[in-house]
C-alpha positions as CSV (number, residue, x, y, z in Angstrom):
1,M,0.0,0.0,0.0
2,S,1.5,3.4,-1.0
3,H,1.8,6.1,1.6
4,D,-0.8,8.1,-0.3
5,A,-3.4,5.6,0.7
6,L,-2.4,5.6,4.4
7,V,-5.0,8.3,5.4
8,G,-7.5,7.9,8.2
9,N,-9.8,9.7,10.6
10,F,-10.5,7.9,13.9
11,N,-12.4,8.8,17.1
12,Y,-10.6,6.4,19.4
13,P,-9.0,7.0,21.8
14,T,-9.4,10.6,20.8
15,H,-10.1,12.5,17.5
16,Y,-7.2,11.4,15.4
17,R,-6.3,12.3,11.8
18,I,-3.4,10.6,10.1
19,G,-1.8,11.1,6.7
20,A,0.6,13.1,4.7
21,G,-0.1,16.8,4.7
22,R,-2.6,16.7,7.6
23,V,-0.7,19.5,9.4
24,R,-2.3,21.9,6.9
25,E,-5.6,21.4,8.7
26,L,-4.2,23.0,11.8
27,A,-5.7,26.4,11.5
28,D,-9.2,25.0,10.7
29,A,-8.8,22.6,13.7
30,C,-8.1,25.6,16.0
31,C,-11.3,27.2,14.8
32,E,-13.3,24.0,15.3
33,L,-12.1,23.9,18.9
34,G,-12.6,27.7,19.5
35,I,-8.9,28.4,19.9
36,T,-8.1,32.0,18.8
37,R,-4.9,32.6,20.8
38,P,-2.9,29.4,20.6
39,L,0.2,28.7,22.6
40,I,2.5,26.5,20.5
41,V,4.5,24.3,22.9
42,T,7.6,22.8,21.3
43,D,11.4,22.5,21.6
44,P,14.4,24.3,20.2
45,G,15.1,21.6,17.7
46,I,11.7,21.8,16.1
47,V,11.8,25.6,15.8
48,A,15.0,25.3,13.7
49,L,13.4,22.9,11.2
50,D,12.4,24.3,7.7
51,W,8.7,23.3,8.0
52,F,8.1,25.1,11.4
53,V,7.9,28.7,10.3
54,P,5.3,28.0,7.6
55,I,3.1,26.4,10.2
56,V,3.2,29.5,12.3
57,S,2.7,31.7,9.2
58,A,-0.4,29.7,8.3
59,L,-1.9,30.3,11.7
60,D,-1.2,34.0,11.5
61,A,-2.7,34.1,8.0
62,A,-5.9,32.6,9.4
63,G,-6.1,35.4,12.0
64,L,-5.0,33.4,14.9
65,A,-2.7,35.1,17.4
66,A,-0.1,32.3,18.0
67,R,2.7,32.5,20.5
68,V,5.7,30.0,20.5
69,L,7.1,28.5,23.7
70,S,10.1,26.5,22.7
71,D,12.2,26.3,25.9
72,I,11.3,22.7,26.7
73,G,14.0,20.3,27.7
74,T,14.5,16.7,26.8
75,N,13.2,15.6,30.2
76,P,10.8,18.5,31.2
77,D,10.8,19.4,34.8
78,T,8.6,21.6,37.0
79,S,10.5,24.7,36.0
80,H,9.5,24.2,32.4
81,I,5.9,24.0,33.4
82,E,6.1,27.1,35.6
83,A,7.7,29.1,32.9
84,G,5.1,27.9,30.4
85,L,2.3,29.0,32.7
86,T,3.8,32.5,32.9
87,V,4.0,32.7,29.1
88,A,0.4,31.4,28.7
89,A,-0.9,33.9,31.2
90,E,0.9,36.8,29.4
91,H,-0.5,35.7,26.1
92,E,-4.0,35.1,27.5
93,T,-3.9,31.8,25.6
94,D,-7.2,29.9,25.1
95,G,-5.7,26.7,23.8
96,C,-2.4,24.8,23.2
97,I,-0.8,23.3,20.1
98,L,1.7,20.7,21.0
99,I,4.3,20.1,18.3
100,G,7.1,17.7,18.9
101,G,8.0,14.4,20.7
102,G,7.0,13.3,24.2
103,S,8.7,16.2,26.0
104,A,6.7,18.9,24.2
105,M,3.5,16.8,24.5
106,D,3.9,16.2,28.2
107,A,4.8,19.8,29.0
108,G,2.0,21.2,26.9
109,K,-0.6,18.9,28.4
110,C,0.4,20.0,31.9
111,I,0.3,23.7,30.9
112,A,-3.2,23.2,29.5
113,L,-4.2,21.5,32.7
114,L,-3.0,24.2,35.0
115,V,-3.7,27.5,33.3
116,N,-7.1,27.8,34.9
117,N,-6.8,25.2,37.7
118,P,-5.3,25.5,41.1
119,G,-2.0,24.2,42.5
120,Q,1.3,23.2,40.9
121,V,2.0,20.4,38.5
122,L,3.2,17.9,41.1
123,D,-0.1,18.3,43.0
124,Y,-1.5,16.2,40.2
125,E,0.8,13.2,40.5
126,D,-1.0,10.0,39.6
127,S,-1.9,8.9,43.1
128,G,-5.3,8.4,44.7
129,D,-7.8,11.1,43.7
130,N,-5.3,13.9,43.1
131,W,-6.7,14.6,39.6
132,K,-10.0,15.6,41.1
133,Q,-8.5,18.9,42.3
134,A,-8.9,20.1,38.7
135,S,-12.0,21.1,37.0
136,S,-12.3,19.3,33.6
137,D,-14.1,22.2,32.1
138,A,-11.2,24.5,33.0
139,I,-8.6,22.5,31.0
140,L,-7.6,24.3,27.8
141,P,-8.4,22.6,24.5
142,T,-5.3,21.0,22.9
143,I,-4.2,19.8,19.5
144,A,-1.2,17.4,19.3
145,V,1.1,17.3,16.3
146,P,3.6,14.5,16.9
147,T,7.0,14.7,15.2
148,T,8.4,11.4,16.6
149,A,6.8,7.9,16.8
150,G,7.5,6.8,20.4
151,T,5.8,8.0,23.5
152,G,2.3,8.2,22.0
153,S,1.7,11.0,24.5
154,E,-0.5,12.6,21.8
155,V,-3.3,10.2,22.8
156,G,-2.4,9.8,26.5
157,R,-4.1,11.0,29.6
158,A,-0.9,11.4,31.5
159,A,2.5,13.2,31.4
160,V,5.9,12.5,32.8
161,I,7.6,15.5,34.6
162,V,10.8,15.5,36.5
163,D,10.9,16.6,40.1
164,P,14.3,18.4,40.2
165,R,14.6,18.0,44.0
166,H,15.1,14.3,43.7
167,H,15.7,13.9,39.9
168,A,12.6,11.7,40.0
169,K,10.2,11.3,37.1
170,K,6.6,11.8,38.2
171,I,3.5,10.7,36.3
172,I,0.9,13.5,36.1
173,F,-2.6,12.4,35.4
174,H,-6.0,13.7,34.6
175,P,-8.6,11.9,32.4
176,R,-9.1,15.1,30.4
177,M,-5.4,15.7,29.7
178,Q,-5.8,13.7,26.6
179,P,-5.5,16.1,23.6
180,D,-8.8,16.9,21.8
181,L,-7.4,16.3,18.4
182,V,-4.2,14.7,16.9
183,L,-2.9,15.6,13.5
184,A,-0.4,12.9,12.7
185,D,1.5,13.9,9.6
186,P,4.4,11.6,8.6
187,E,5.9,14.4,6.5
188,L,7.0,16.0,9.8
189,T,8.9,12.9,10.8
190,L,10.9,12.4,7.5
191,G,14.6,12.7,8.0
192,L,14.4,12.1,11.8
193,P,17.9,11.1,12.8
194,P,18.4,7.3,12.8
195,R,19.4,7.1,16.4
196,L,16.3,9.0,17.5
197,T,14.1,6.9,15.1
198,A,15.5,3.8,16.8
199,A,15.1,5.1,20.4
200,T,11.5,6.3,19.9
201,G,10.5,3.2,18.0
202,M,11.8,1.0,20.8
203,D,9.9,3.2,23.3
204,A,6.7,2.4,21.4
205,F,7.6,-1.2,21.2
206,A,8.1,-1.3,25.0
207,H,4.7,0.2,25.5
208,C,3.1,-2.5,23.4
209,F,5.2,-5.3,24.9
210,E,4.6,-4.4,28.5
211,A,0.9,-3.9,27.8
212,W,0.7,-7.3,26.2
213,C,2.4,-8.9,29.3
214,A,0.8,-6.8,32.0
215,R,-1.4,-8.5,34.5
216,G,-5.1,-8.0,34.3
217,Y,-7.9,-8.7,31.8
218,H,-8.1,-6.3,28.9
219,P,-8.6,-8.0,25.5
220,M,-9.0,-4.7,23.7
221,A,-5.6,-3.5,24.9
222,D,-4.1,-6.9,24.1
223,G,-5.2,-6.8,20.5
224,I,-4.0,-3.3,20.0
225,A,-0.6,-4.2,21.6
226,L,-0.1,-7.1,19.2
227,E,-0.9,-5.1,16.1
228,G,1.3,-2.3,17.4
229,M,4.2,-4.7,17.7
230,H,3.5,-6.1,14.3
231,L,3.7,-2.6,12.7
232,I,7.0,-1.8,14.6
233,A,8.6,-5.1,13.7
234,A,7.8,-4.5,10.0
235,H,8.6,-0.8,9.7
236,L,11.1,0.3,12.4
237,L,14.2,-1.0,10.7
238,P,13.2,0.4,7.2
239,A,12.6,3.8,8.7
240,F,16.0,3.6,10.5
241,L,17.7,2.7,7.3
242,N,15.8,5.2,5.1
243,G,14.5,8.2,7.0
244,D,12.4,9.3,4.0
245,D,10.3,6.2,3.9
246,A,6.9,7.9,4.2
247,A,4.9,4.7,4.4
248,A,7.1,3.3,7.2
249,R,6.9,6.6,9.1
250,T,3.1,6.5,8.8
251,H,2.9,3.0,10.2
252,L,5.2,4.0,13.1
253,L,3.1,7.0,14.0
254,M,0.1,4.7,14.2
255,A,2.0,2.2,16.3
256,A,3.1,4.8,18.8
257,A,-0.5,5.9,19.3
258,M,-1.5,2.2,19.6
259,G,1.2,1.6,22.3
260,A,0.0,4.5,24.4
261,T,-3.6,3.3,24.0
262,A,-2.7,-0.3,24.9
263,F,-0.9,0.6,28.1
264,Q,-4.1,1.7,29.7
265,K,-3.9,-1.9,30.7
266,G,-0.6,-1.4,32.4
267,L,3.1,-1.3,32.1
268,G,5.8,-3.0,34.2
269,L,9.4,-3.2,35.3
270,I,10.9,-1.8,32.1
271,H,9.3,1.5,32.7
272,A,9.7,1.4,36.5
273,L,13.4,1.2,35.9
274,S,13.6,3.6,32.9
275,H,11.8,6.4,34.8
276,P,14.4,6.8,37.6
277,V,17.4,6.1,35.4
278,G,16.3,8.7,32.9
279,G,15.5,11.2,35.7
280,V,18.9,10.8,37.3
281,T,21.2,10.3,34.3
282,G,19.3,12.1,31.5
283,L,19.3,8.9,29.4
284,H,16.7,9.1,26.6
285,H,13.6,7.3,27.7
286,G,13.3,5.1,24.6
287,T,17.0,4.1,24.8
288,A,16.6,3.2,28.5
289,N,13.6,1.0,27.6
290,A,15.5,-0.7,24.8
291,I,18.4,-1.5,27.2
292,F,16.2,-2.8,29.9
293,Q,13.8,-4.9,27.8
294,P,15.7,-8.2,27.5
295,Y,16.8,-8.2,31.1
296,V,13.3,-7.6,32.3
297,M,12.1,-10.3,29.9
298,V,14.4,-12.8,31.5
299,H,13.3,-11.7,35.0
300,N,9.6,-12.0,34.0
301,R,10.0,-15.3,32.0
302,P,8.3,-17.6,34.5
303,V,5.1,-15.6,34.0
304,I,5.2,-14.3,30.5
305,E,6.5,-17.3,28.6
306,P,3.0,-18.6,27.7
307,R,2.3,-15.3,26.0
308,M,5.4,-15.4,23.7
309,A,3.8,-17.7,21.1
310,R,1.1,-15.2,20.1
311,M,3.6,-12.4,20.2
312,A,6.0,-14.3,18.0
313,Q,3.2,-14.8,15.4
314,A,2.5,-11.1,15.5
315,I,6.1,-10.0,14.8
316,G,6.5,-12.7,12.1
317,L,8.8,-15.2,13.7
318,E,9.0,-18.8,12.6
319,G,9.7,-20.0,16.1
320,E,7.3,-19.4,19.0
321,R,9.5,-20.0,22.0
322,F,10.6,-17.4,24.6
323,E,14.1,-17.8,23.3
324,D,13.0,-16.9,19.7
325,V,11.4,-13.7,20.9
326,L,14.4,-12.8,23.1
327,D,16.9,-13.4,20.3
328,W,14.8,-11.3,17.9
329,T,14.7,-8.5,20.4
330,L,18.5,-8.6,20.9
331,D,19.0,-8.7,17.1
332,L,16.7,-5.8,16.4
333,R,18.3,-3.7,19.1
334,A,21.8,-4.4,17.7
335,R,20.7,-3.6,14.2
336,L,19.4,-0.3,15.5
337,E,22.8,0.4,17.0
338,L,21.4,0.9,20.5
339,P,23.4,0.0,23.6
340,H,23.3,-3.5,25.2
341,T,24.1,-2.4,28.8
342,L,24.1,0.5,31.2
343,E,27.9,0.3,31.5
344,G,29.2,3.8,31.7
345,I,25.8,5.2,32.2
346,V,24.9,4.0,35.7
347,E,27.5,3.3,38.4
348,E,27.1,0.3,40.7
349,D,27.0,2.6,43.8
350,A,23.7,4.1,42.4
351,I,21.9,0.7,42.3
352,T,20.4,0.9,45.7
353,Q,19.0,4.4,45.1
354,L,17.6,3.6,41.7
355,A,16.1,0.3,42.8
356,G,14.2,2.1,45.6
357,M,12.9,4.6,43.1
358,A,11.8,1.9,40.8
359,A,10.1,0.0,43.6
360,A,8.0,3.1,44.2
361,D,7.2,3.7,40.5
362,P,3.5,3.2,39.8
363,S,4.4,1.3,36.6
364,L,5.5,-1.6,38.7
365,A,2.0,-2.3,40.0
366,T,1.1,-4.1,36.8
367,N,4.3,-5.9,36.1
368,P,3.4,-9.6,35.4
369,K,5.7,-10.9,38.1
370,S,6.0,-9.4,41.6
371,C,9.3,-7.8,42.3
372,S,11.1,-7.2,45.6
373,E,13.5,-4.3,45.9
374,E,16.3,-6.9,46.1
375,E,15.2,-8.4,42.8
376,I,15.1,-5.0,41.2
377,Q,18.7,-4.4,42.3
378,R,19.6,-7.7,40.7
379,V,18.1,-6.7,37.4
380,L,20.0,-3.4,37.5
381,Q,23.2,-5.2,38.3
382,K,22.7,-7.5,35.3
383,T,21.8,-4.6,33.0
384,I,25.1,-2.9,33.9
385,S,27.2,-6.1,33.4
386,G,25.3,-7.5,30.4
387,D,24.4,-10.7,32.1
388,L,21.3,-12.3,30.6
389,D,21.5,-15.6,32.6
390,P,18.4,-16.2,34.7
């Protein structure tokens, strides 16, 4: 199927439009949502790209008073949200346009949440009924324009924000944080650097994989996770090798959204470890997920092994054993030129601290196998040394 035929409009899990050139619908989309003074939340790398200025110019030509906020870091922390709220208030913004990868998406969703609601961003950490402090009606309308195919934050109801006091990543949640509309245009992802293509693609794969393996009954999420893994298995390496493969880029955008939809079922130890390691070291989240995945697979093997046959079929393997899936995962990661271990990234004297943070991460609650803090320390140790023995 040519990339010209890869066009779709969906209403699940939110209003979602995918296809080449869909970003040209942005001005009309703002009008549909009643946005007249949009705040464009993005990052410095996006602002420097050739296609960014024409997007802003098109909004201006439509009579929309757009303001650009581009000072968003790779791992946004509370200071980015506070600065964004100041800019939003000065601009009297009535809606947000989120253009970028997970960092811009997460920061923009938090800004939209807090402009007209009380408290600070960490007050809405995903714990208990914290989200009920906010009025759903007061959350600004948002349009998400993803430029990477990884986090799937464009369809998510949560955001990840760093607490700089402890270098800890916190999950911020509200059921109405999900953007009102997604414009997924693969043309904005063409030429994404290979290493970032690899890391974001493995992030999406980890979302699908952990959702598939997570404890609990959710056949809808299971089906979405399997198809998401199928798309990534078929199209991630081609996009890595040829950044201008528009069809592969379209499929990866779809798979990223599918991963974020599927993990409503749950995540697991991969993310519970990646969150603190990324928060403390600054390691890209997708790269961290790619490093941890095989070690967590080995740890979880006694519980997840029965699910590997269905997964092997979905990703096109001839064999259906746990070993077949593990070997394929290791081979894909190597072909994507991603690291095999945490050596040189995490020192052994940090294991105790990181394991404690992982044990407290909410992602761990749905890991298929219960984990003690000592077991988490062992997985960390093996990930540093490269030991895949049980």
